[in-house]
Structures are given as structure tokens and as C-alpha cells.
N, C-alpha and C positions, 0 to 999 in steps of 0.2 A: 367315462365316455369321451372320446377325443373327436373334435370336430375340425374339419379343414377351414381355413380362413375364407369367409364369404366375400364375394365381390358386390359392392353396393352399386345399384343401377346408377350410372353416371348422372350427376346433377345436370339438368338441362334448362334452357330458357323456357318459360311458359309457352305452351303451344298457342300460336297466334290464330285467331279466328277472323274470317271476313264475314260480316253480316250478309253481304250480297251472295257469297258462295254458299253459306249455310241456308239462306232463304231460298235460293234456287234449287239446292239439293232437296230441301224439305218439300218444295212444290212438286218435285218429280216423284217423291215416294209417299206423299201424304195419304193419297187415296188408299193405297194398299196397306200402309202402316196402321191407320186408325181402324181398319177392319181385320187386322191380323189377330188371331187368337192369342198370341203371346202378349199383345197390348191390351186386349179387351178382357181377358180372363181376370175375374175378381176386381175389375176396374171400379164398379159401383161400391164394393165393400171398402175400398181404400180411397174413395173420392178422387179417382183418376178421371180427368175430364179433357176432352178434345180441345175445348176453349183454352184451358190452361196450357196444353201442349202447344197450341197455336201461338199463345203469348210468348212462351219461352223461346220457341224457334224463331219468332220474329224479333226477339231482343237478346241475341246471344252476347256474351261479354267479348271484349276484344282479345282476350287471352284466357287460357284455362290454367289455373294454378290452385293451390290448396285453399285459397279464399274464394275466388270467383266460381270455382266448380260447384261449391255447395249452394251458392246463390242461384245458380242456373239449374242444377240437377237434384236438389234436395227433394225429399218426399219419397213416395213409393218407387220401387225399383223399375216400374214400367217407364218412368221418365228417363232413367239412365239407359235402359234398353233401347228406347226410341232414339235417344241422342246418339247412341252407338251406330244405329242404322243411318241416321242423317250424316254423321261425320264420315262414315265409310263411303257414303255416296259423294260427299263434298270433297274428300281428300283420298282418292284411290291409292292403295298401297303402291309404293315405289321401291323396287329392289328388295333387299332383306337385311336383317340385322342378326349377327351371330354372337351369342354370349356363351362363355365357357366356364364351367364350375358352378358352385352354388351362387345364385344371383338373388340379391335382396332388394326389394323395393322399400325404402325407408319409411318409417311412420310419418303420417301427416304430409305425404307428398303425393303429387299427381303427375303421372307420365302419360302422354299420348304419343304413340309411335305409328306413323303412317307408313307401315311396312310390314312384311311378314317377319316374325321373330322366332328364332330357333335357339333354345337354351339347352346346351349340352351339359345337363346336370339338373339340380333342383332350382325351383323358383319359389321364393318365400316373400309373402307380402306381410309387412308389419302392420300393427294396428292403425286404422284410418288411412291406409295407403290405397291409392287408386291407380290401376294400370289399364289403359285403353289401347289395345292393339287393333289397328284398323284393317289388318290383314289376318293371316293365320298365325296363331300362337302354338308352337310345338315345344313341349318340355320332355326331355328324355327321362328325367327322374321324377321326383315328387313335386306336385303343385300344392303349396300350403298357404292358407290364409290364417294368420295368428288369431287367437281368441280376441274378441272385441268386434271390430268391423273393418272390412276391406272390400274392395271391388276389383275383380279381374274380368276383363271383357275383350272379346275378339270376334272376328267373323267366324273363325273356328278355333276351338281349344282342344288340344290333345296333350295328355300326360300319361306317365306310366301308372302312377297312383296319386291320390289326392286327399286332402282334408281341409275344410274351411268352415269358419264361423260366419263368413261374410257372403258376398254375392259372387256368382259366376254367371256371366251373361254371354251368350253366343248367338249370332244371327242364324247360323246354320247348325253346327253340331258340336257337342262335347263328346270326346272319345277318350276312354280310359280302360285299357285292357286289363288292368289290375283291379284295385279296390279303391273306391272313392267314398269318403264319409262327409256328408253335408250335415254338420252339427249345429245345434242351437236354432230355435224357431223364430228368431227375430228377423230373419232374412229369407230370400228365396233365390233359386236359380232359374234362369230362363234360357231355353234353347229349342230350336226346331226339332232336334233329336238328341237323344243320349244313347250312346252305344258303349258297351264295355263288359267287364267281368262281373264284379260284385258292386252293387250300388246300395249304400246304406243311407237312407234319407227319411227315417221314420219321424223325425222332428220337424220336417219341412212340408210345405205345400208348394213344391217346385212345379214350375210350368214347363213341362216337356211335351212337345207335340207328339213324339214317338219315342218309345223306350225299348231297346233290345239289349238285354243283359242275361248273364247266366244265372244270377241270383239277385233278388232285390228284397231288402228288409224295410217294410213300411209299417209294421205293427209296433205299438208302443211296448217293446219288450227289450229292456236294456241288456239282460244277459244274452239274448239271441243276437243282438247287435254286436255285443262284445265278441262273441264267438266268431261272427262273420268278419270282424276286424282282426282276428287273431289275438285277442286280449283275454285276460281272466274274466270269468263271469261276474265277479264282484268288483270290477274296476269302477272307481268313483267318478272319474272325469274322463269320458271316452275321448273327447277331442284332444285334450292335453296328452293323454297316454298314446293315442294313435299318431299324433304329430311327432312326438318324441321317437316312437317306433320307426316311423318313416325316415326321419332325418338321421336317426342313429344308424339305421340299416344302410342308408346311402353312404355313410362314412365307414362302413364295414365294422361297426361296433358289435 
């Protein structure tokens, strides 16, 4: 199988935060945020608390990088979804960023982009990679989160097909006209709506406000899930196999 050379997301300086800007943005959205179903769903189960959110938003780091982001955003995914909403309010998207070819977010890196992002090709997040797009993220190829843990977040997320073991967070919608597989039950996705073709998320308790798809696989039936993904019924590792299928197909293999 031949793969084209990927383009690593350009290393950038840590995203600078202003405590005043973050605090003012949080004050504007707090009332609606803490009552939003996407924040309160399963909050008690995972010990998500408004007091803790208030503390975090009142004490943001002066920059977001691979170290400070975990101090600020660690814990249940509700905190990262809430931070996405606050950051999008504090730093409205300006202009846009165009990326061509397979784009890789390297492992153990954090990227925050205050713009709309258009990837003409695939977008691959390596393990422990975090990408926050404060505008719309559009991927013409496959959106892939490698096995392990990663976070992709945006006001809107759109891709042709997708597979992730990590988190996908969107304030508005996730749209995937092809097939998206949310594998492994350690993480969840959050979005006001999910629209697309085939959604395979039987291992997840995803928090979608509205789902409109042609087919959805939610029963714990690995052979049925494999068939929906176009894989053999006896495939051992659906995520690895489907990820390879997506990225291989994008290279014309």
C-alpha cells in the first residue's frame, strides 16, 4: 500500500489567552451554557459541576499548549465542549485557513485556530493530539483520530467519512455524508446535531441533540457494525481496519 507524504500541521506558538477576554466571554454565555443539554447530559454521572466550570473559566492559563491544556481542560468531555463555546465567543473566527493534502496533527500537540479551516484532503490526529477550530472545520476526505485519545473540536465539523477513538465536539453540527465510526467506549462525541449517511456508534453514549442519518448502528453487534463499515464480519479490530481502509482508499490503494 502506497501512501502520499503527509503534511504536518505547522508548529505554532501556544495560543495566548487573556483572562479578561475569557472571563467576559464566559459571562455572556454562562446562563445558556450551564442549561444546555449538551453540558448537563450525564453531568451527575461524571461529577461535572458548574462550580468547577466557574473555577476553570475564572482561572484560564495564559496560553494553551500540550501541558497547560490538560491542567485547564482535564476530566469529562463536557469541560472541553464548554471551553470550545467560551473560546469561540472570546475569539471569533477571522478569515480562513486552507490546507491541501493529507494533514496530520502530531501526537501530544495542541492547536487552536481562530478561523474557518478547509482541508482539501484527509485530516489525521495522532494520539493525544488536540485541535480546536473556533470556526467551521471542513475536510473533503477522511477525518481520522488514531487509536488512543485525541480531540477534534469546531463550531461545525464536516467530513466525507470518519473514524475516531477520541472525541469529536461541535457547537452546532457534525456532518458526514459517508460513513463515520465512533469506536471505543472511553470517549463521547457532543454536537447539537449529527447529519449524514451511515453512523456506527454502538460503543458510545454520544450526546447528539438531533440525529438524521440513512442508517445507524447502535446495537452491540460487531458483525453488523463490520458490514456497515464495509469490512469482513470477523474483523478483530474495527477501528484499525476501518482507519486503514479510509486512508488507503484515499491514496487510491
